[in-house]
Structures are given as C-alpha cells and as structure tokens.
Legacy VTK file of the C-alpha trace (Angstrom):
# vtk DataFile Version 3.0
C-alpha trace
ASCII
DATASET POLYDATA
POINTS 150 float
0.000 0.000 0.000
1.369 3.392 -0.982
1.797 6.479 1.086
-1.412 8.527 1.518
-1.469 11.822 -0.404
-0.595 15.062 1.340
-3.593 17.182 2.293
-4.391 19.960 -0.157
-4.034 22.637 2.534
-0.467 21.484 3.243
0.398 21.550 -0.453
-0.882 25.126 -0.656
1.183 26.189 2.358
4.378 24.602 1.055
4.009 26.149 -2.403
3.721 22.856 -4.266
0.976 24.217 -6.507
3.219 27.062 -7.691
5.894 24.548 -8.608
3.504 22.120 -10.305
0.132 23.750 -11.197
-1.258 20.515 -12.660
-1.488 19.110 -9.137
-4.150 21.699 -8.311
-6.187 20.704 -11.377
-5.969 17.036 -10.347
-7.455 17.923 -6.960
-10.256 20.122 -8.285
-12.932 17.523 -7.453
-12.005 17.156 -3.783
-14.779 17.745 -1.261
-14.745 21.151 0.382
-15.112 21.928 4.082
-18.841 22.267 4.835
-18.565 24.176 8.108
-19.075 23.147 11.731
-21.592 20.444 12.626
-23.977 22.973 14.151
-26.825 22.494 16.584
-28.553 19.158 17.216
-31.477 18.224 14.947
-34.839 19.721 15.870
-36.233 16.248 16.616
-33.727 15.979 19.496
-34.810 19.314 21.006
-38.382 18.431 21.950
-39.169 20.473 25.051
-42.716 19.319 25.800
-43.829 15.962 27.186
-45.027 13.908 24.242
-44.531 10.483 22.766
-40.801 9.976 22.454
-39.863 12.836 24.799
-37.501 10.646 26.828
-35.977 9.216 23.652
-35.377 12.726 22.332
-33.649 13.712 25.572
-31.415 10.635 25.393
-30.675 11.247 21.687
-29.674 14.816 22.583
-27.386 13.529 25.332
-25.672 11.102 22.932
-25.350 13.867 20.288
-23.738 16.274 22.758
-21.353 13.601 24.026
-20.250 12.767 20.460
-19.753 16.412 19.540
-17.695 16.926 22.710
-15.468 13.961 21.823
-15.274 14.322 18.037
-16.196 17.973 17.511
-12.739 18.915 16.242
-13.325 17.188 12.930
-17.072 16.710 12.505
-18.528 18.858 9.738
-22.010 19.869 8.685
-21.961 17.076 6.103
-21.653 14.545 8.968
-24.966 15.544 10.589
-27.029 12.793 8.980
-24.552 10.073 9.950
-24.310 11.375 13.518
-28.104 11.515 13.824
-28.344 7.902 12.662
-25.541 6.940 15.070
-27.421 8.540 17.997
-30.582 6.580 17.215
-28.712 3.293 16.814
-26.619 3.887 19.943
-29.786 4.345 21.991
-31.082 0.997 20.710
-27.755 -0.647 21.551
-27.720 0.861 25.067
-31.258 -0.325 25.744
-30.464 -3.821 24.485
-32.957 -4.166 21.663
-30.685 -3.622 18.649
-30.238 -6.479 16.213
-26.744 -7.682 15.328
-26.973 -5.837 12.008
-27.849 -2.599 13.807
-24.974 -3.107 16.250
-22.532 -3.574 13.380
-23.938 -0.532 11.581
-23.605 1.531 14.764
-19.965 0.476 15.103
-19.284 1.173 11.419
-20.709 4.696 11.692
-18.677 5.256 14.855
-15.490 4.258 12.992
-16.358 6.405 9.971
-16.927 9.450 12.193
-13.554 8.928 13.895
-14.894 7.487 17.141
-12.220 4.780 17.353
-8.447 4.854 17.107
-8.504 3.251 13.665
-11.136 5.682 12.452
-9.089 8.665 13.619
-6.012 7.315 11.838
-7.980 7.013 8.589
-9.208 10.577 9.019
-5.684 11.758 9.792
-6.694 13.109 13.214
-4.607 13.086 16.365
-7.409 11.853 18.591
-7.184 14.768 21.010
-10.737 15.466 22.256
-12.138 18.966 21.932
-12.415 19.183 25.741
-10.878 17.155 28.522
-13.338 15.065 30.530
-15.061 17.125 33.178
-15.158 16.294 36.870
-18.647 14.771 36.523
-17.307 12.223 34.016
-14.376 11.373 36.235
-16.755 11.063 39.174
-18.998 8.626 37.239
-15.938 6.552 36.410
-14.839 6.363 40.040
-18.403 5.441 41.065
-18.450 2.666 38.488
-15.086 1.351 39.640
-16.223 1.375 43.256
-19.354 -0.610 42.368
-17.387 -2.999 40.156
-14.744 -3.541 42.819
-17.005 -4.037 45.815
-20.376 -4.820 44.210
LINES 1 151
150 0 1 2 3 4 5 6 7 8 9 10 11 12 13 14 15 16 17 18 19 20 21 22 23 24 25 26 27 28 29 30 31 32 33 34 35 36 37 38 39 40 41 42 43 44 45 46 47 48 49 50 51 52 53 54 55 56 57 58 59 60 61 62 63 64 65 66 67 68 69 70 71 72 73 74 75 76 77 78 79 80 81 82 83 84 85 86 87 88 89 90 91 92 93 94 95 96 97 98 99 100 101 102 103 104 105 106 107 108 109 110 111 112 113 114 115 116 117 118 119 120 121 122 123 124 125 126 127 128 129 130 131 132 133 134 135 136 137 138 139 140 141 142 143 144 145 146 147 148 149
C-alpha cells in the first residue's frame, strides 16, 4: 500500500501548486469543508412531554457527548450520519438492537472517527475537543467502586 497523499491545505502552504500547477487541477474535485456540525437536529430538542420525549432527551445527550469527543473534525456534512448513530446507539444501550444494527452503529462510529482506527484514517490526532469534566471522572470512580465491591 502506498503512502497517503498530502492534504491539499499542506500543499498550498508549502508552495507545491506554484511549482507544479497541474497538481491543483488534479485535486479540483475534492470535497470542500462544509462548516461546523452545528446544533442538534430539531427532533432531538423536543421540550414538551409527548410520545418519544424521553428518547429525544437521550438522543440529545448522545449527540452532545459525540460532539464533545469528536467535535474537532465533525462537519455539517456529517450531521445525517451522527443523527443515525445517535438513534442506533440508543437501541444498543437499551439492548434491543439487532446484530446488524450493532454492526452498523460500530461502522458509523469508525467512519466518524470514534475509534483509534477511524481517527487514523481521518488523519486526526485523537485529542478530544475538551478534557473530561469532573462529573465524568466522578462517574468513572463510582463505576469502579461498584465494580470492585459490588
């Protein structure tokens, strides 16, 4: 397997396009940056008690957690995949996802850069947008205490 190509932004900074203008023409069809991922979908922001209110709240929680972990590289074009991931992840957490849905959930997670291998393919360092807050560390210590003595 050959070496992956240099990112277009790096080629622009190093002046490679001035030296060899045909390289720019070869990369004309590359996808462009679509902007930040933005706010959660409206379906996740239901504020009144209705059918699916608790699901919407949980979907919103999963969305916010993913954006906190992967927000450095998620773009607006990733919204649909992240929305689907949130819905599948809720099914997986509740234990009623089929094996196909579990595999699809994992595949989307990898494609969005949610695993080490996925981040390598995206060329990302894996540094989260924010360090874990004290509430996350506290939940971890609570879990370890239950696991150890429970």
